[in-house]
Each structure stands twice: as structure tokens, then as C-alpha cells.
C-alpha positions in Angstrom: -7.2 -1.7 -20.0 -9.6 0.6 -18.1 -11.3 0.4 -14.7 -14.6 -0.5 -16.3 -14.1 -4.3 -15.8 -16.9 -5.9 -13.7 -16.2 -6.3 -10.0 -15.7 -9.9 -9.0 -17.5 -11.7 -6.2 -14.9 -12.2 -3.4 -17.2 -14.3 -1.2 -15.1 -17.0 0.5 -11.8 -15.1 0.0 -9.5 -13.6 2.6 -7.7 -10.3 2.0 -5.0 -8.8 4.2 -4.6 -5.1 3.8 -1.8 -3.2 5.5 -2.4 0.4 6.5 -6.2 -0.3 6.6 -6.9 2.0 9.5 -7.1 5.1 7.4 -6.8 6.6 3.9 -6.4 4.4 0.9 -6.0 1.2 2.9 -9.3 1.7 4.7 -11.1 2.5 1.4 -9.6 -0.7 -0.2 -10.6 -2.8 2.8 -14.2 -1.5 2.7 -14.5 -2.1 -1.1 -13.1 -5.6 -0.8 -15.5 -6.4 2.1 -18.4 -5.1 0.1 -17.5 -7.7 -2.6 -17.7 -10.4 0.1 -14.1 -10.7 1.3 -13.1 -11.5 4.8 -10.5 -8.8 5.8 -7.5 -9.1 8.1 -6.6 -5.7 9.4 -3.1 -5.5 10.8 -2.3 -2.3 12.8 -0.1 -0.7 15.4 -3.3 0.9 17.0 -5.7 -1.9 17.8 -8.5 0.5 18.7 -8.3 2.1 15.3 -8.3 -1.3 13.6 -11.4 -2.4 15.6 -13.1 0.8 14.5 -12.4 -0.1 10.9 -13.7 -3.7 11.3 -16.9 -2.3 12.9 -17.5 -0.3 9.7 -17.0 -3.2 7.4 -19.9 -5.1 5.9 -20.5 -8.5 7.6 -18.8 -11.4 6.0 -21.3 -13.7 4.1 -22.5 -16.8 6.0 -19.7 -19.4 6.5 -16.9 -16.9 5.8 -15.8 -16.3 9.3 -15.3 -12.8 10.8 -13.0 -9.9 9.9 -9.8 -10.1 12.0 -7.6 -7.5 13.8 -4.0 -8.4 14.6 -1.1 -6.3 15.8 1.6 -5.3 13.4 4.3 -2.6 13.2 6.0 -2.7 9.8 8.9 -0.6 11.3 9.8 -3.4 13.6 10.9 -6.7 12.1 10.3 -8.6 15.3 6.7 -7.4 15.1 6.5 -8.6 11.5 7.7 -12.0 12.4 5.3 -12.3 15.3 2.4 -11.2 13.1 3.3 -13.8 10.5 3.3 -16.6 13.2 -0.1 -15.4 14.3 -1.5 -15.6 10.8 -1.9 -19.3 9.9 -4.7 -19.0 7.4 -4.6 -19.0 3.7 -4.5 -15.5 2.2 -6.1 -15.0 -1.2 -5.0 -11.4 -1.5 -2.2 -9.5 0.2 -2.3 -5.7 -0.3 1.0 -4.1 0.8 -0.5 -0.6 1.2 0.9 0.9 4.4 3.4 3.7 4.0 5.1 6.6 5.8 6.6 9.9 4.6 8.9 11.5 7.1 10.4 15.1 6.6 13.2 14.3 9.0 15.6 11.4 9.4 13.9 8.8 11.6 14.8 5.2 12.1 12.9 1.9 12.5 13.3 -0.3 15.6 16.0 -2.1 13.6 17.9 1.0 12.8 16.9 1.5 9.2 15.9 4.8 7.6 12.1 4.9 8.4 10.7 5.4 4.9 12.8 2.7 3.2 12.5 0.5 6.3 8.7 0.7 6.5 7.6 1.1 2.9 9.9 -1.5 1.5 11.8 -3.6 4.1 8.7 -4.1 6.3 6.6 -5.3 3.4 9.5 -7.4 2.0 9.8 -9.3 5.3 6.0 -9.6 5.7 5.5 -10.9 2.2 8.4 -13.3 2.4 7.1 -14.7 5.7 3.5 -15.1 4.5 4.3 -16.3 1.0 3.7 -20.0 1.7 0.1 -19.1 2.6 -0.7 -16.6 -0.2 -2.8 -18.3 -2.8 -3.9 -15.6 -5.2 -2.3 -12.2 -5.6 0.1 -9.7 -4.0 -0.4 -6.0 -4.7 2.2 -3.5 -3.5 1.3 0.2 -3.5 4.1 2.2 -5.1 4.2 5.7 -6.6 5.4 7.6 -9.6 7.7 9.3 -7.1 9.9 6.3 -8.0 11.1 8.3 -11.0 13.0 10.6 -8.6 15.1 7.8 -7.2 18.7 7.3 -8.3 19.3 4.0 -6.7 21.6 1.7 -8.7 23.3 -1.7 -7.9 26.3 0.0 -6.3 24.2 2.0 -3.9 22.3 -1.0 -2.4 24.3 -1.1 0.8 23.0 -0.6 4.3 25.4 2.4 4.7 23.8 4.2 1.7 20.2 3.1 2.1 20.2 4.1 5.7 21.7 7.5 4.9 24.9 7.2 6.9 27.0 8.5 4.0 25.0 11.5 2.7 22.9 14.4 4.0 19.4 13.3 4.5 16.9 14.2 1.7 13.4 13.2 2.7 11.9 13.3 -0.8 14.7 11.2 -2.2 14.4 8.7 0.6 10.7 8.4 -0.1 11.4 8.0 -3.8 13.9 5.3 -3.1 11.3 3.4 -1.1 8.8 3.6 -3.9 11.3 2.5 -6.6 12.0 -0.4 -4.2 8.3 -1.3 -4.2 8.3 -1.6 -8.0 11.6 -3.5 -8.1 10.3 -5.9 -5.4 7.2 -6.5 -7.5 9.3 -7.1 -10.6 11.6 -9.6 -8.9 8.8 -11.3 -6.9 6.8 -11.9 -10.1 9.8 -13.3 -11.9 10.5 -15.7 -9.0 6.9 -16.8 -8.7 6.8 -17.6 -12.5 10.1 -19.4 -12.3 8.8 -21.5 -9.5 5.6 -22.4 -11.5 3.4 -20.6 -9.0 0.0 -19.3 -10.0 0.3 -16.3 -7.5 0.7 -13.0 -9.3 2.5 -9.9 -8.0 1.3 -6.5 -9.2 1.9 -2.9 -8.2 -0.4 0.2 -8.0 0.0 4.0 -7.9 -2.9 5.7 -6.2 -2.2 9.2 -7.6 -2.3 12.3 -5.5 -4.5 11.6 -2.5 -5.3 13.7 0.5 -4.4 11.4 3.3 -2.7 11.5 6.7 0.7 10.7 5.1 0.9 14.4 4.3 0.1 15.7 7.8 2.2 18.4 9.4 2.3 17.3 13.0 6.0 17.5 12.8 5.7 21.3 13.3 7.0 22.4 9.9 5.4 25.3 8.2 3.1 24.5 5.3 4.6 25.2 1.9 3.3 25.5 -1.6 2.7 21.8 -2.0 0.6 21.8 1.2 -1.6 24.5 -0.2 -2.0 22.8 -3.6 -2.8 19.4 -2.2 -6.4 20.0 -1.2 -7.0 21.5 -4.7 -5.4 18.8 -6.9 -5.6 15.9 -4.6 -8.3 13.3 -4.8 -10.2 11.3 -2.2 -9.0 8.1 -0.7 -11.9 6.3 -2.4 -10.7 7.6 -5.8 -7.1 6.7 -4.9 -8.2 3.2 -4.1 -9.4 2.5 -7.6 -6.0 1.6 -9.1 -5.3 -0.6 -6.1 -8.6 -2.4 -6.6 -7.9 -2.8 -10.3 -4.6 -4.4 -9.5 -6.2 -6.6 -6.9 -9.2 -7.9 -8.8 -8.9 -7.3 -12.6 -7.7 -10.0 -15.0 -4.1 -8.7 -15.4 -0.8 -10.5 -15.8 1.8 -10.5 -13.0 4.1 -7.5 -13.0 1.4 -5.0 -14.1 1.5 -1.5 -12.8 -1.8 0.4 -12.5 -2.5 4.1 -11.8 -5.0 6.9 -12.4 -6.0 7.8 -15.9 -5.8 11.6 -15.9 -3.5 14.5 -15.0 -0.3 12.6 -15.9 -1.7 9.6 -14.0 -2.3 11.6 -10.9 -6.1 11.4 -10.5 -9.3 9.9 -11.8 -10.1 6.3 -12.6 -7.6 3.5 -13.1 -5.6 2.0 -16.0 -2.4 0.1 -16.7 0.5 2.7 -16.7 4.2 2.7 -17.4 7.2 3.1 -15.1 10.8 4.3 -15.3 13.7 2.4 -16.9 15.1 1.8 -13.4 11.9 0.2 -12.3 12.1 -2.2 -15.2 15.8 -3.1 -14.5 15.9 -6.8 -13.8 19.5 -6.8 -12.6 18.7 -4.0 -10.1 15.6 -5.8 -8.9 17.6 -9.0 -8.2 20.3 -7.0 -6.4 17.7 -5.2 -4.3 16.2 -8.6 -3.4 19.6 -9.9 -2.2 20.2 -6.7 -0.2 16.7 -6.9 1.3 17.3 -10.4 2.5 20.5 -9.3 4.1 19.0 -6.2 5.7 15.9 -8.0 7.1 17.4 -11.4 7.8 14.3 -12.9 6.1 14.6 -15.2 3.1 11.6 -15.8 0.9 10.9 -19.4 0.0 11.5 -18.9 -3.7 14.5 -19.8 -5.9 16.7 -17.0 -7.2 
């Protein structure tokens, strides 16, 4: 299936997009608002979130206003507070926010920052909001998942938080992206088993020039940093696979990504994933580990 499907009217729908203050998330939020959706913008920086809301098209009459609420996905207490402050029905949840850290950093709860934010934060958020989600859950993953070597035996806090191995930033990021796909796989299985009409999908935006690749950590730019502006695409282009997963008529469990350059840029279509990302036993084990690590249990049978 290609990205040429007609864009649906989202008037009367509410969409929550994490990481909407910049990059792909901002592009997704604007595109959904242009289709009539009311947008909830969670953010650590409320001024940045208000600036995004000011740039969004006005919600059609009777749809309410776009909303800003404070959220730090690297702090599970913040996630719980945000969920309590979000009582309305959510038609579309887009788990887009992500971090990439070149050095070992930790969340407020002591987890490795990339895994803790990209996966555990979204796992806790989705689990807490699930009773109010009515339509679709899209989690932004990456083909970087193919670099991960996670298996059932490695799903321990000691291993996932890098207490027993030298830190490898690229591998940590890949672990978090594999976790995004495994979470989607198991979430979709549990939703179907529960007879829910909610669908869980994942999207890979390709190589996108966004703030996730900034160098404010002081490291010298390498070859990748010099190539990125040449081969990377815009946030608007990177948003296309996410929008396809969010609005196209696709079954739960679908993974979307760009069409060209080994699914790294241009357009949107359904794409494949690694054998690990299709491993149901690994997905179930990760779910159990995530409940243990976050202290949050999703209201779905196992």
C-alpha cells in the first residue's frame, strides 16, 4: 500500500502527539490539525508547546481548543500526573518523542535515558491512557532496531540499564527502537484478544534532519554528521509514514516507512522488520519486564 490514500477528515477527533514541540512530532501535529483534529501537545517546555499551538490551524466549531499539558517521559511520576490530568477520550495517540544520547545518562527513575524515554516512558503513558484511547496508537520506531541484540535472557534491569556492560550509545538506541516494535506487536495482540477495536501500529520516519542529532554535548562532528544534511529529509517528509500509520486503512501491527533508499527517504508504504521484531515470545517477555520496570500495568489481559 502506498501513501496515495486520500486524507481523512479528522473533525471532531482528538489526537495526542508526544514530542510535538519540534521535528517530526510538530509536523505530524500540524498535519493532523489541518485535517480538523484537536491536538493535545504534551511537553517539558510549556513555552515551546504554546508556540506550537499558536501555529496550529483553529479547531473547527464545536471541537474545543488545542491543549498544552506538562509531560516529561523520562520521569514516571510526570507520566502518571499527565495521565491524571488527561480525562478526555483520545482518538489517536502518537508516541513520537525520542532521545538519542551519545553518553550514558539516566532518567529520573534511574533507567538508561534512551530506553527509559523512548520505550518505558511511552509504555507507561500508553498503559495509563489506554482506557480512554478509542481509535489508534502509533509508536514511532526505526530500522535501527535491526542493530539490537536483545533476547529474553537480556530483559533484566541490570542489563537494560547498562550496569553489566560498557555503554554503547548506538546499541542502546537500537534496543529502544526494537522495544518500540515489540511493544506494538504485543499491544496489538492484547487489544485483539480483548476484542478491542483500537489498533496499534508503528512507523519509521527514515533519515530526518532533526534536533535528535544535535551536537550540544560538545563532541566533534564525524562522517555521519557531515552526511546527514545531504541524505536526510525534512521533518515534513519524515512525518509521512507516521501519518500513514495514523490515518490509512491498515490492520493493527502494521509497520510503515519511506519508499526509497532502503526505506530511508521519500513517501510512505508498509515495510518489513527484523525477525526479532516479529518474535511474539520476546514481545511478551518485554511487556512483563516493562511492567516491572515502570510499576505500571496496562488494563489488558496477558
